[in-house]
N, C-alpha and C positions, 0 to 999 in steps of 0.2 A: 503493500499500499504506499509505503514510504517513496518508492520511485516513482510512482504516479503522480504523487504530489509534486514531486522535484521536477519531473518532466513538464507538467502543468506551470510550474513557476517559471520554467525556462522558456516555454512559449509565450507566456506572458510577457516576460521581459522582452522576448524577441520583436513580439506584435508592438509593445510600446516602442522599444528604440525605433524601429522600422518605421513607425507612425510619426514618431517625433522627428525622425530625420526628414520626413517628406514636408515638414511645415504643416502638418494637419492638427498638432496638438500646441497650439500657442508659440509655434517657433515662427519669428518674424522674418526670418531668411527665406529665399527661395529654394527649393529642395535642389541639390545637386544631381545633374542626370547622371544616370549610370555610363561607366566607361562603355563604349561600344567597342566591342571586338568581333570585327567582321569573321565569319565562318568561312576561312577560305577553303575553295574546292581543293582538296589534296588529289592529285593526278595519282591513278592507279597502274601502277609501272609493273615490269616484269619481275623486279626485285619485290615488289609488294605482294604479288601473285605467289611468287615462289616462298616468301616467307609464311604466308598465309597456310599455303598447301602444306609445308612442312610441319608448321606447328600443331595443324589440325588433324594431320594424318596421325601425329605421334601420340596425340590426345585421344584419337580414336582405337589407338591400341596397336597401330601398325609399327613394325621395327623401323629403325633409320633408313633412309632410301638415299637414293643420289639424283643429281640432275647433270648426269654426263651427258655431253653431244658430240661425244668423240665419234669418228666415222661417218657424219652425218654431212651433207654439202655446205658448203661454206656460203654466206651472204648474209644480207641485211635481215632476213626473215628470222634469224637467231634473236634477235631485239625484240621480238614480238611473240616468243614461245618460251614457256618455262615448264619443260618435262621432269617430272619427279617418279622415279620407279623403284620399288623395292619387292623383295623376296620375303614372303611372312610363312610362318609355319602351317602347313595346310589344316590343321585342327582348328584353328581360331581366324584364319584369314579372311572368310566370308563374312563373319561378324564385325571384323575390324575393318573392313572395307564399309560394310553398311553403317558402322557407327560414324566413320569418318565423313561419309556422305551427310549423316544427320547433322555433325557438327558444321559443315560447311553451310549447310541450309540454315542453321541458327545464326549463321555469320551472313545472311542475307544473300546466298547463293540460290537461285531459284532453278527448279529441276525443268528444264525443257524437253528432254526425253529419257525416256528410261526403258530397256528392254533386253532380253538376252538372245543369244544366237549359240546354239550348241552349248560350248563350254565358256562362253566369254559373257559376263554381264557389263552391260554398258550402261552408264548414266552420264548425261550432259548437263552441264550447270551452268547458269550465266549470270553475269553482275559487272556492272559498270564498264561494258563494253569488251568483256572477255568472258571465254567460255572455258569450263574445266570439262576435258574429255577424261571422265574416270572409268577404269576399266580393271575388271577382277577375272583373272583367268583361271578357270578351275580345272585344266588339263590335267590328267593323271599321267604317270611314267616319266615325269621328270625330276622326279625325287622328292624329298619330303615338304618342299616348300610350293607355294603358290605366288604368283607374280600380280602385283598391283601396279597400275600407273594413274599418276593423275597429272594431265598436262594441261595447263594453261594456255590457250593461243587467244590474243588480242583480234578483235572482229576486224576484219580486214587486211589481215595479216596474209602477204602472198606466200603460201608454202609452196615449195619445189614439189611438182608433180609424184616424184619418187617417195616422198615421206606423207604425202596426203593422206592417203589411207591408214597410215599407223598413228595419225592424231585425230582426226575428226570422224564423227560417228557414222558409221554407215547407213543409218537409218534414214 
């Protein structure tokens, strides 16, 4: 009960202080305008996408992955793609993949496509001019692990023909 009284007193002080500061309770001076801090539009970059994918994949239960682009064609397209791949133990890989997709959705990524073909589960998510092509490969016969990839591609990115099918959703 004591906490409630203390909280009520704090609210009363805050209301009085706020009201007094606005010139409503006998204050003859005009109120000071609150400092305006424009909400700058922070660009969503390749680095932003890569950091978000990495942190949310780990939070979803996937093991640390990599963003390697070695062996891929050179060119400016590399500035608008953030690939991330990991190998996860088969026992929990599907659940970790879905948990990661859920976390992406909690961070304003919207699912625009979701389907499965044979042993591959596809989820395509969109946010701020980017898409994440999330894939879970449930193919057996490649050892005890499953591959999970989360590749962010900026809208309008000119992907080389050779790799377009590896990153984009076939649906």
